[in-house]
C-alpha positions as CSV (number, residue, x, y, z in Angstrom):
1,M,0.2,0.2,-0.2
2,L,2.6,2.4,0.5
3,I,3.5,2.6,-3.2
4,E,0.0,1.9,-4.8
5,Q,-2.0,4.3,-2.5
6,P,0.7,6.8,-0.8
7,P,0.2,7.4,2.9
8,L,-1.1,10.5,4.2
9,L,2.4,10.9,5.7
10,Y,4.1,10.6,1.8
11,R,1.5,13.2,0.5
12,A,2.6,15.6,2.9
13,L,5.7,15.3,1.6
14,Y,4.3,17.8,-1.7
15,P,2.1,20.4,-0.2
16,G,-0.1,21.7,-3.0
17,S,0.3,18.9,-5.1
18,T,-2.8,17.0,-6.4
19,W,-3.3,13.4,-5.1
20,R,-7.2,13.3,-5.6
21,I,-9.7,14.9,-6.9
22,G,-13.5,16.1,-5.7
23,N,-15.3,14.8,-3.1
24,E,-16.5,11.6,-1.1
25,S,-19.9,11.4,-2.6
26,Q,-18.7,11.8,-6.4
27,K,-18.3,8.5,-8.0
28,R,-15.8,9.8,-10.1
29,V,-12.1,8.5,-11.2
30,Y,-9.5,10.0,-13.3
31,L,-7.8,7.8,-15.6
32,T,-3.6,8.6,-16.3
33,F,-0.9,7.5,-18.5
34,D,3.1,8.3,-18.1
35,D,6.0,8.2,-20.4
36,G,4.5,8.0,-24.0
37,P,3.5,8.8,-26.4
38,I,5.2,5.8,-28.5
39,P,4.0,4.3,-31.6
40,E,4.2,0.6,-30.2
41,V,1.4,1.1,-27.4
42,T,-0.1,4.6,-27.4
43,P,-2.4,3.8,-30.5
44,W,-3.6,0.8,-28.6
45,V,-4.7,2.6,-25.6
46,L,-6.3,5.0,-27.9
47,D,-8.7,2.0,-29.5
48,Q,-9.3,0.8,-25.9
49,L,-10.5,4.4,-24.7
50,D,-12.6,4.8,-27.8
51,Q,-14.3,1.5,-27.5
52,H,-15.0,2.0,-23.7
53,K,-16.0,6.1,-24.5
54,V,-13.5,7.0,-22.1
55,K,-11.2,9.9,-21.6
56,A,-7.9,10.0,-20.1
57,T,-4.9,12.3,-19.2
58,F,-1.7,11.7,-20.6
59,F,1.8,12.8,-19.0
60,C,4.2,13.2,-21.8
61,V,7.6,12.8,-22.4
62,G,8.9,15.8,-24.4
63,D,11.1,13.7,-26.3
64,N,8.7,11.6,-27.4
65,V,6.2,14.4,-28.4
66,R,9.2,15.5,-30.5
67,K,9.4,11.9,-32.3
68,Y,5.7,11.4,-32.8
69,P,4.3,14.4,-33.4
70,D,1.3,13.5,-35.2
71,L,0.6,10.9,-32.0
72,Y,0.9,13.3,-29.8
73,R,-1.6,15.4,-31.9
74,Q,-3.8,12.2,-32.1
75,L,-4.2,12.4,-28.3
76,L,-5.7,15.9,-28.7
77,E,-8.0,15.3,-31.3
78,N,-9.3,12.0,-29.7
79,G,-10.5,14.6,-26.6
80,H,-8.0,13.7,-24.2
81,K,-6.0,15.6,-22.4
82,T,-1.8,16.2,-21.8
83,G,0.4,16.8,-19.0
84,N,4.3,17.3,-18.9
85,H,6.4,14.6,-17.8
86,T,9.7,16.5,-18.5
87,F,11.7,16.3,-21.6
88,N,14.2,13.4,-20.5
89,H,11.9,11.8,-18.0
90,L,14.1,13.3,-15.0
91,Q,14.1,11.3,-12.0
92,G,14.3,15.0,-9.7
93,W,16.2,13.9,-6.7
94,K,18.9,13.3,-9.0
95,H,19.3,16.8,-10.6
96,R,19.2,20.5,-9.5
97,T,15.9,22.1,-9.3
98,A,17.1,24.8,-11.8
99,F,17.8,21.8,-14.2
100,L,14.5,20.3,-13.7
101,L,12.8,23.4,-14.5
102,E,14.9,23.9,-17.6
103,N,14.1,20.6,-18.8
104,T,10.3,20.7,-18.1
105,A,10.5,24.4,-20.0
106,K,12.0,22.6,-22.9
107,A,9.2,19.7,-23.2
108,A,6.4,22.8,-22.7
109,E,7.9,23.8,-25.9
110,L,5.9,21.0,-27.3
111,I,3.6,20.5,-24.6
112,D,1.0,23.3,-23.8
113,S,-0.2,21.9,-20.6
114,K,-0.1,23.4,-16.9
115,L,0.0,19.6,-15.6
116,F,2.8,18.5,-14.4
117,R,3.6,14.8,-12.7
118,P,7.3,14.3,-11.7
119,P,8.8,11.3,-13.3
120,H,9.2,7.8,-11.3
121,G,6.9,10.2,-8.9
122,H,10.1,11.7,-7.0
123,M,11.3,15.0,-6.6
124,R,12.9,17.2,-4.3
125,L,10.7,19.4,-1.7
126,A,12.0,22.6,-3.2
127,Q,11.6,21.5,-6.6
128,N,7.5,20.9,-5.8
129,H,7.4,24.6,-5.0
130,A,9.3,25.8,-7.8
131,L,7.3,23.8,-10.1
132,Q,4.1,25.5,-8.6
133,N,5.6,28.8,-8.5
134,A,6.1,28.3,-12.0
135,G,2.3,27.8,-12.8
136,Y,1.9,24.2,-12.7
137,N,-0.3,21.9,-11.2
138,V,1.7,19.1,-9.6
139,V,-0.5,15.8,-10.2
140,M,0.5,12.8,-8.2
141,W,-1.9,9.6,-7.8
142,D,-4.3,7.8,-5.4
143,V,-3.4,4.5,-7.4
144,V,-0.4,3.7,-9.1
145,T,-1.3,0.0,-10.8
146,R,2.6,-0.7,-11.0
147,D,2.3,-2.2,-14.7
148,Y,5.6,-1.2,-14.6
149,S,6.7,-3.8,-11.8
150,R,8.7,-6.9,-12.9
151,Y,7.5,-8.3,-9.3
152,M,3.7,-7.9,-10.2
153,S,1.8,-10.1,-12.2
154,S,-1.0,-8.8,-14.7
155,Q,-3.7,-10.0,-12.4
156,Q,-1.9,-8.1,-9.7
157,V,-1.6,-5.1,-11.5
158,L,-5.7,-5.6,-12.1
159,D,-6.1,-6.3,-8.3
160,N,-4.6,-3.0,-7.5
161,V,-6.8,-1.2,-9.4
162,K,-10.0,-3.0,-7.9
163,R,-8.4,-2.9,-4.2
164,Y,-7.4,0.9,-4.0
165,T,-9.6,2.8,-5.9
166,R,-12.1,5.2,-4.6
167,N,-14.0,8.1,-5.2
168,G,-11.8,11.1,-6.6
169,S,-8.9,8.5,-7.3
170,I,-6.2,9.6,-9.8
171,I,-5.0,6.1,-11.5
172,V,-2.1,5.7,-13.0
173,F,-1.1,3.5,-15.9
174,H,2.0,3.6,-18.5
175,D,1.7,3.7,-22.4
176,S,5.3,2.4,-22.7
177,L,7.2,-0.8,-23.5
178,K,7.7,-1.5,-19.8
179,A,4.3,-1.6,-18.7
180,E,2.7,-2.8,-22.4
181,K,2.3,-7.0,-21.3
182,K,0.6,-5.9,-18.1
183,M,-1.1,-2.9,-19.0
184,K,-2.7,-4.8,-22.0
185,F,-4.2,-7.3,-20.0
186,A,-5.4,-5.0,-16.9
187,L,-6.4,-1.9,-18.2
188,P,-9.6,-3.5,-20.4
189,R,-10.4,-5.2,-17.4
190,A,-10.2,-2.3,-14.8
191,I,-12.2,0.2,-17.1
192,E,-14.8,-2.3,-17.2
193,W,-14.8,-3.2,-13.5
194,L,-14.7,0.4,-12.8
195,Q,-18.0,1.2,-15.3
196,K,-19.3,-1.7,-13.5
197,E,-18.9,-0.4,-10.0
198,G,-20.8,2.6,-11.6
199,Y,-17.7,4.8,-11.8
200,S,-17.6,7.9,-14.4
201,F,-14.3,9.1,-15.8
202,A,-13.1,12.5,-16.1
203,L,-10.2,14.7,-17.3
204,V,-7.6,15.8,-14.5
205,P,-8.5,19.7,-14.2
206,G,-5.9,22.7,-14.6
């Protein structure tokens, strides 16, 4: 649970960041994808979302947007939303704040969004403040599926959604090669389960 649904103590490390949206009476969730877009995976995700009539928020790596601009445009044309995931998928703890901001700004030249998610979910407290001061809504998560983990089975990835999702949850999948196999198993089943449970889907605001 320390990873799949971060406890309040961990959330307190990044004040002002968005971990969950809405109130407990709203049966609504926010489906998000990190690390794309890439031609090997993202078109399949878009097809699944279209089939299930779901809109999602994609936190894109700037260099992938540079390499696949048509795919990035397709995300927007299909009614999805995008956010900034840095240009080079930088892990904040390993870099100076100024460098992280520069890399984020480089991505922003291609990604017109004030939503930001730190790669790996890691950043320094000063980086969180600096990003917010730069006008970003720093979006974390309420449920991370761990579709990228070699220690998780595909069924366990799906079970993470079923076990931890609640009203207002921001749910994280990855449209990446690393997560492809488990994500492709879990995503359609997760969407169908969430819809059966009465959840609606919304785009992350901001």
